[in-house]
DRENDO-747171 format. One record per residue: residue in three letters; x, y, z of N, C-alpha, C in turn. Coordinates in pm, whole numbers, plus 50000, padded with zeros to 5 digits. Layout:
% DRENDO-747171
ALAXYZXYZXYZ ...
***
This chain:
% DRENDO-747171
MET684053465525648683773472925770682733483725741 THR681803485525833680733495225815681203509125858 PRO681093519125769681543532625805680713538725918 ARG681383546126002680683554126103680173566626034 MET678873569126045678253580325975677903591826068 GLU678383591326193678203602626285679513610326295 SER679403623326310680613631526322681293628926455 ILE682593631826460683393630326581683333643426658 GLU683083642726788682873654926866683823656326983 ASP684883648226989685753648827105686963657827080 ALA687923657627174689063666927169690003664227053 SER689883652626987690773649526875690423657526749 VAL689283664326753688873672926641689303687226672 TRP690183692826589690663706426613691203712426483 THR691383725426487692013732626377693273739626429 GLY694043745326338695223752826380694873764326471 ALA693763770926442693323782126526693003777326668 ASP692453765326680692153759826813693443757626893 LEU694483752226829695733749926901696403763026939 GLU696263773026857696833786026888696123792427006 ARG694823790427014694003796627119694203789827254 ASP694343776827254694503769127379695783760927368 ARG696823764927439698133758527428698403748827544 SER697353742927597697543733327706698193720327660 TRP698433718827530699143707427475700663709027486 ALA701133720927527702573723827534703063722927678 PHE704193716327697704773714127830706243718427828 GLU706813720227948708213724327956708903717228072 LEU710123712528045710913706328150711563717128236 THR711483715428367712093724728461713503720128497 ALA714213728228574715533724328622715443711528707 GLU714383710428786714183698328867713983686128777 HIS713213687728669713003676728576714323672228513 ARG715133682028470716403678628406717373671928504 ALA717323676028631718143669328732717683654828750 ASP716383652528743715823639128751716333630428636 LEU716313636028516716813628928398718293625628413 ASP719063635228463720493632828478720763621728580 ARG720033621728689720223611128790719933597428729 ALA718853596628650718493583928588719563579528488 LEU720083589128412721123586028314722383580928383 GLN722823588028484724053583828553723883570128617 ASP722693567028661722443554028723722563542828620 VAL721923544228503721993533428403723413532228346 LYS724123543528337725513542828289726393535728392 ALA726193538528519726983531928623726743516928623 ARG725543512928583725213498628578725603492228445 GLY726143500428353726593495228224725473491128131 LEU724283496828146723143493028063723223499727926 GLN722953491827822722843497227687721433502727666 LEU721263510227558719963516927536718803507127538 ALA718933495827469717833486127463717503479927598 GLU718433481127693718213475527826717553485527920 ILE717403497827878716783508127962715263506327960 THR714673505628078713233503728091712663514028188 ARG711373514628191710683523528285711103520428429 GLU711333507528456711623503228593713043506928636 ASN713993507928543715363511228584715773525528545 PHE714833533128488715093547128454714013555528524 LEU714153556828654713103562928735713103578128720 LEU711903583828703711743598328683710603603628770 PRO710733603028902709623607128988709223621628970 ALA710183630428948709843644728935709133647728804 VAL709373639728701708803642128568707483634728549 ASP707133626228643706003617128626704703624328593 GLU704403634928666703133642028643703063647728501 THR704163653528455704193659028319704023647928216 LEU704683636728236704583625728141703173619828138 ARG702543619028253701153614228255700233623728181 ALA700493636728192699683646528119699903645327968 ILE701133642927927701413641127785700713628627732 LEU700783617627807700133605327764698623607227754 HIS698033614427849696603617227842696273625427716 GLU697123635227686696883643527567696963635127440 LEU697883625627438698043617227319696883607627301 ARG696423601327407695373591127395693973596827396 ASP693733606627482692373611227506692143625927472 GLY693193632727432693083646827400693233649327252 ARG694073659027218694233663227079695043653326996 GLY695783644427064696663635226991698013641326958 PHE698233653627002699483660726977699933667427106 ALA701243666127135701813672727252703213677527218 PHE703683687127296704973693627269705683695527402 LEU706983692527403707773693827526709033701827496 ARG709243712327572710413721127553711393719127669 GLY712693721127642713683721027748714423708027766 PHE714353698927667715083686327679716583689227661 PRO717463683427744718873687627749719733681527638 THR719503685227515720263679727403721683685127395 GLU721943697027450723253703427437724223699727549 ASP723733693227652724543691027772725273677627774 TYR725023669127673725543655627676726053651527537 ALA726903641227535727273634927410726033628527347 LEU726043626827216724853622127146724383608527197 ASP725303599427228724913586327282724113587827411 ASP724513597327494723793599627619722453606427595 VAL722413615427497721123621527461720133610727419 GLU720603601127341719733590227298719223582227417 LYS720093579527515719663572027634718633580127714 LEU718883593127730717923601727799716573601727729 TYR716603603027599715403603627516714633590527524 TRP715353579527508714723566327518714153564027658 GLY714923567427760714463565627897713203573627925 LEU713143585927879711943594027895710743587227830 CYS710933582327707709823576527633709343563227690 THR710203556227766709733543627827708603546127925 HIS708463558327973707383561628066706073564727994 LEU706103564727862704903567227783704423554827711 GLY705353546827660704963535127582706133525827560 THR705983517127459707003507127426707593510327289 GLY708873513827286709513517227161709663505027070 VAL709563507426938709703496526840710673500726730 THR711243490826662712233493426559711613499626434 GLN712463507026359711943515526252712623513826117 ASN713653505426106714403504925981715083491425964 SER715783489925851716433477325818717493473425919 GLU718023483225991719043480526092718443476926228 ALA717113475726234716413473126360716743484026462 GLY716763496426416717103507626502715933512026587 LEU716203514426715715173519226807715103534526809 VAL716223541126784716273555626772716783558926632 HIS715923564426550716233567026409716773581226395 HIS717893582826325718443596126298717783601726172 VAL716993612326190716343619026078717293629826027 THR718043626525924719083635225873719493630225735 ASP720153638725657720773633925534722283632725555 GLY722693632825680724103631725715724573617325726 LYS725803615625774726443602525777725783592825873 SER725043597725971724433588626069723073583526027 ARG722603587525907721303582525864721363567425845 PRO720423559825901720473545225892719983540325756 LYS720173527425733719573521125616718063521225633 GLN717363525825532715913527625546715173524725415 GLY715633514525344714963510825220714933522225121 THR713773524525061713623535224962713043547925024 ARG712973548425156712423560425221713393572125209 GLY712853584125200713683596225193713733603625324 VAL713593596725435713563603125566714843611225588 GLY714693624125616715833632725642716273641025525 ASN715733638325406716093646425290715643660925309 PRO716313670625244715983684725267714613689125214 GLY714033681825119712773686025060711623686125159 PRO710513692925124709353693425213708733679625230 VAL708103677625344707423664925376705953668025397 GLY705103662225313703663664625324703083658425449 LEU701883662525483701213657325602700933642325585 HIS701273634625687701193620125678701133614225818 ILE700903601225827701063593925953702273584825941 ASP702873581326057703923571326061703313557826096 LEU704153547626111703653533826113703263528526249 ALA703813533826357703503528926492702373537126553 ASP702003533826678700933541326746701283556226756 CYS702543558926792702953572626823704343575226767 VAL704563587126716705893591426674706333602826766 VAL707593602326809708183613026890709423618026817 LEU709503631126797710643637326730711353646426827 CYS712673644526839713503652526928714513660226844 CYS714473673326853715373681526773716723683126843 VAL717763677726781719133679426830719783691426763 ARG719523692926631720093704226556719163707326439 GLN718673719526435717773723626328718583729626213 ALA718013728826093718653735025976718723750125996 LEU719693756325931719963770525952718793779225911 ASP718023775125809716893783425765715603780125840 ASP715693771925945714613770026041713293765425979 PRO713263753925910711993748925857711023745625970 HIS709783749625954708793747126057708083733726033 SER707573728326141706803715926136705313719026132 THR704523709226091703083711126078702353698726128 VAL701233700726195700353689826235698923693326196 ALA698113682926179696693684926146695893673326203 SER694653676026236693793665626292693183657126182 ALA693483644126183692873634926088691393633026117 MET690963636326240689553635426276688753647226222 THR689393658926217688763670426150688553667326003 VAL689543660925941689413656925801688263647025785 TYR688153637625877687053627825871685703634825873 ASN685553644225965684273651425973683963658825844 GLU684983664125778684753671225652684403661525539 ILE685003649625539684603639525442683143635725464 LEU682783633525591681403629925623680443640925582 ARG680833653425601679943664725569679823667025419 GLN680943666125349680943669725207680873657925111 HIS681463646525149681533635125057681343621925131 PRO680203619825195680003607125267680063594925176 GLU679873596825048679923585624953681333579824941 TRP682343587124989683723582224984684073572925100 LEU683303573225207683673565625326683763550525302 PRO682853544425224683023529925200684363526525137 ARG684863535025045686163532224983687283533425086 LEU687203543225173688233544925276688203533425376 TYR687023528825411686913517725505687333504425441 GLU687213503425310687703491425240689213490225253 GLY689903501425242691343501725265692173500725138 PHE693503501025158694453501525048695663492725082 ILE696323487924979697603481125001698663491725028 TRP699723487725097700833496825131702143491125079 THR703013499825031704373495625000705123492125129 ARG706183484425115707063481525228708433488125209 ARG708543496725110709723505225089711033497225088 ALA710983485225030712173476725016712793473125150 GLU711973472425256712483468425387711883455025432 GLU711223448225338710683435125371711803424825382 ALA711563414325460712533403525475712383393725359 MET713383385025345713323374825241712063366425259 GLY711333364825151710093357125155708863365625175 GLU709043378225216707913387425231707703395225102 THR706483399225078706153406324955706513421124966 PRO706793427924852707153442124855705983451324887 VAL704773446224877703583453724920702783444625012 SER701913450625093701103442525184700203433025106 ASP699973421325165699093411425103697623414525131 PHE697353425425194696013428725243695833443825235 LYS694593448225245694273462425244694093467425387 VAL694733478525418694613484725549693593496025539 PRO692513495925618691513506625610692123520425632 GLY691783529925544692233543625563691583549825685 TYR690333546725707689613549925831688833537525872 SER688673535626003687873524726057687303529226189 ALA686333521726241685693525626367685433513326452 ALA685643514926583685353504326680685313510526818 GLY684433505626903684373510227041684113525127055 GLY683433530926959683083545026968684163554526920 VAL685293549326867686353558226819686663555026673 VAL687083565226601687523563826462689043563626460 THR689623555126377691073553926364691473556926220 CYS692493565126204693023568326071694313560526047 ARG694403554125931695653547825886695833551525739 PHE696053564425715696143569225577697463576625556 ASN698273571425464699503577925423699543577125271 GLY699193588225206699043588225060700283583524987 GLY701463587425035702703583524968702943568624970 TRP702763562525087702983548025099701923540125021 ILE700693545225021699623538324949699833539324798 LYS700113551324748700343553124604701523544724557 ALA702603544524635703773536524598703433521724595 GLY702603517324688702173503424688701343499924567 MET700443508924529699623506624411700473506224285 ASP701473515024279702383515124163703133501824152 LEU703653496924266704373484224265703473472724222 ALA702203473424261701253462824227700653464424089 GLY701023475324019700493477723885699043482223884 GLU698593488323994697203492924002697123507923970 GLU696223511623884695993525823854694933531423947 MET695143543623993694163550124078692923553723996 THR691763551724055690523555823990690323570824009 ASP689393576523934689093590723949688613593724090 GLU687833584524148687363586624285688523586624383 GLU689453577424367690603576724458691463589224446 ILE691673594024325692443606424306691763617924379 ALA690443618724368689693629424435689783628124586 ILE689693615924638689773613724783691143618024836 PHE692203613624770693553616924815693773632024814 LYS693313638624709693463653124697692683660324807 PHE691483655824834690653662124936691283660625074 ILE691773648825106692403646625237693613655725253 SER694453656425151695653664725158695303679425175 GLU694383684325096694023698625101693283702225228 THR692403693525275691643696425396692543696225518 ALA693473686725523694423686325634695253699125636 ALA695763703325521696593715425514695803727825555 ALA694543728625513693723740325542693413741825690 ASN693463730825764693133731125907694343728625996 SER695533730025943696743725926012697293736726105 TYR698263732726185698973741726276700463740526249 THR701133751626230702553751926199703323758026316 PHE704473751926348705223756226466706723753726444 PRO707583761326510709023758726503709403746826589 LEU710423739726547710963728626625712463731126640 HIS712863735526758714243739426782714943729526874 LYS716263730726888717013721326969716443720727110 GLY716263708527158715663706427289714153705527289 ASP713533706327170712083704927159711723690727119 LEU710653685427179710103672327143708663673927098 ALA708313667626986706943667626936706423653326936 PHE705213651426989704583638327001703303638226918 CYS703103627926837701873626826758701283612826768 ASN699993612126794699253599626786698943597126638 ASN699493586426582699353584026439697973579126397 TYR697053577326490695693573726455694783585826444 THR695253597326493694403609226492695073621726436 VAL696393621226413697133633326376698043630726256 PHE697983639526158698953639826049700083649326089 HIS701303646426042702413655626066703273657025940 GLY703983668125929704863670625815705773682325848 ARG706493687225747707383698725771707713705525639 ALA708183717725649708673725125534710043719825493 GLY710453722725370711783719125325712813728925377 HIS714083725725356715153734825395716283733925293 GLU717143743625293718273743825201719263732625238 PRO719803725725137720803715425166722033721325237 ILE722613713425325723763717825403724923708125378 ASP726063713325335727213704725306728003701125431 ASP728103710525523728893708525644728213698225735 GLU728883686825755728293676225837727933681025976 ALA728733689926033728503694626169727303703926179 GLN726813709026064725673718126062724393711426013 LYS724473699025970723293692425912722173690826014 ARG720973692325966719793690326050719783676126106 LEU719513674826235719463661726299718323661326400 LEU717363652626373716313649426468716463634726507 LEU716113631526630716013617726673714533613826675 ARG714243601826625712833597526618712653584226689 ILE711613583626769711213571026833709783567926791 TRP709543555326755708193550426732707793542126853 MET706573544226901706113537327022704743531027003 ASP704543519727068703213514727098702783521027230 LEU701543525727236701023531827358700093522227429 PRO700133521827562699233512927636697783517627624 ASN696883508027604695443510927599695143522627504 VAL695743522327386695663533927298694253535927242 ARG693553525027204692173526327154691653512427116 CYS690393511927078689803499527026690063498926875 PHE690223486726824690443484726681689443474626628 ALA688943477026508688043467426445688763454226416 ASP690073455126387690923443426365692333447926403 GLU692783444526523694053449826573695243445726487 GLY695263433026444696373428526361696473436326232 LEU695343438726167695303445726040695573460626055 ILE694843467226144694873481826151696063486926232 ARG696333480626345697423485526429698793480926380 TYR698883468426335700193462826303700403459826155 GLY699373461326073699483457625932700483465825853 THR700793477925899701713486525826703143486125881 ILE703393478925989704703479826054705383466626081 ARG704683455726094705333443226132705763435326008 TYR706943438625959707593431125852709083434425857 GLY709893425525803711333427825805711833430625945 ASN712683440725957713233444526088712463455826153 LEU711253458626105710423468926163709433462926263 GLY709133470726367708063466926459708463458026575 TRP709793456026596710253447826709710493456726832 THR710213451726949710483458927073711933456727115 ALA712383464727212713733462827266713873448827327 ALA712843444227395712883430727453713013420227344 ASP712333422327230712463413127117713913412727067 LEU714523424427056715913425027008716843417527102 LEU716693420027231717563413627329717403398427328 ALA716193393927292715933379527285716273373527148 GLY716673382127053717023377426920715843373926832 LYS714643378226868713453374626791713433380826652 HIS714153392026635714143398926505714883391126397 HIS715523380226434716203371726335715243361626272 THR714003361626317712973352926260711843361826208 PRO711033357026114709953365326060708883368426165 HIS708213379626147707043382626228705983371726206 ARG705263368526311704183358626299702983364926229 CYS702383357426137701233362626062700103352326060 ARG698903357426038697753348926020697773342825878 ALA696843334325849696773327925718696583338125606 ASP695943349525637695713359825535696873369625522 GLY697983366925593699153375525584699193386925684 VAL698093389325754698013400025853698843396225976 PRO699603405726033700373402526153699493396926264 GLN700043387226335699293380726444699483388426572 VAL698403391026642698453398326769698863388926880 
***
């Protein structure tokens, strides 16, 4: 793939100071919005619908529609990051909170599975409800460096924060791209060539523990640049494949990490807060927190991974959009689960890349 050698000049390029100065990425649910959510919840419960059966069409949110459209615009065409305050996590049992959360997100995109259990709502915790997740350390108390997740968009809903209040961090992957272009354009061909990724021991029988192909760290198509760079997953994949990093690769990884951190924005994530990130333009991470023994006090976030409609152009959609997520029990939609499709392997091209 040919690197784009022009800088990015749209709203996806920002620094932490920019987000602090203009907070139009932050939204809040009103009492009317919460009443709308409650009506939708009571309706699906009265009909006996399970979470996977909840859709945009049967979870109507007319009062919240304008806010949700603004969030979707921010994710696809704006900064790639949005924040929503006032979600009613304290007013319902956890099963109902999950239904509310899932129902809200159906108005933004299509949720996909995230773990070996084919879970649509992942519990980010080190508590008893943490799902099977291969070798991933999701929910551990240690700090989490800036990274992307595997689907188009990640949404995090805080149900209970740790007592020492670890803050979350986001950074623009497009700002990082511009800095690579400005300071080290000679690195772009290596990033566009791509890297193999680990599958964190969540591959199905017959699938390889690392990708059979390289996923571009950055790519360009239709006038937009797409980031698919997660240093941890890439390094782990190289280790499994017995590949040593070159001096250039070490320098690239270090530069991306440091540049993202230098331009990042840090914010608290408290109960009832939702954070949305476009994984093609935004890195996210968080500070560590002290371990908590009391199960009732353990940090608990709910996470949804979504495909977004008309999210962007891709140089190779199967490779770039789905190459990091469609294996094992990851990357299936709720409709796929209801149809039992997750009991068969994902369809792939002859080169091993997921088939669109």
